[in-house]
N, C-alpha and C positions, 0 to 999 in steps of 0.2 A: 222172849228176847230183850233186851234191852237193845238201845239203839246201838251202840255203839261195838256191843258185840255182836248183830249182824252187822256193819260196818268190816269189821272185821271177818266172819265168814264169806260171806261173796267173796272180798283180797283173796284168800285162800281158794275158797272154790275156783274162781278166774282164773288164778295164776296156775292153778296145777289142769286147766281145761285146754287153756288156750293160751299163745303168744303169739302178738306181734310184734315182726320186725319194719321197721319205717327208717328211713335215715340212716342204718347201721344205729338205730337207738331202741336196745328193745323195749316193746311195751309193754308194762307189765305194769299193773295196778298196784303193786302189794311192792309196788316201789313207791309210794307214794304213803302206803302206815305212816311216818314222818309228822307227816300231813295231819292224820285221823284227829288229836287232841282239837286243833287250830280249826277243823273244817265241823265241827260234830262241837262244837262249843265255842265263846268269843273269844278262849286263848288265842295273840298271835301268833302268828307262824315261827316257827326258830329257822334257823342260820341252812339247817340238815333239810329239813321243807321244803325250804324256796331251791334249793339246793337243786334238788329233787323234783320239782314242782317245774324245772328249767331247764334238767333233763324229760322228762317227761310232757315237751312241750307239744308235739310230733303226734304226740299219742289222744289228745283231749277230744279230737273230734271223734274217734274212734272208742273211746268212753263215751261219750253224749250220745253216739248213737244205742252203743249198747242198754237194753231194758233196764237194767241190774244196779247200773255204777249210774247212772243220768240222774237220779234224783242228787245224786251225794256233790256230783262231778257240777253240780247245773244249782246246785244251795244258793241263797244267800249268802253263807260263811263261807264257800269253796272260791266264792266271785269275789271276798269281803279279800283272801286269802292270798288267792291272787293276784289282784292286787295290790297288796300290802310288798309280795316276792317281784313286785316287776311282770309281771308275767300276764300279755293281754288276752282277752278270751275269742276263742277261736272262730273266724265265722263261718261256717259247717256246710 
């Protein structure tokens, strides 16, 4: 399975198995699908990606604590996307 396909599969599994609520934000990693291309390659993030990343910021620590997601959320490209979008990496 390709890296991008496994990322989407993980997103779908997590979406179906678990939703966390933090500060009126529904934490759903599938909300970050618009960022997949930027995280998995060196493409710049879209406006939609940045908006979703800002919306999901309260959820990032939960994603970092999830062993299935940590490699994607903590990757160099993910950090670059976050920086480009003006979202600071949380200290969890």
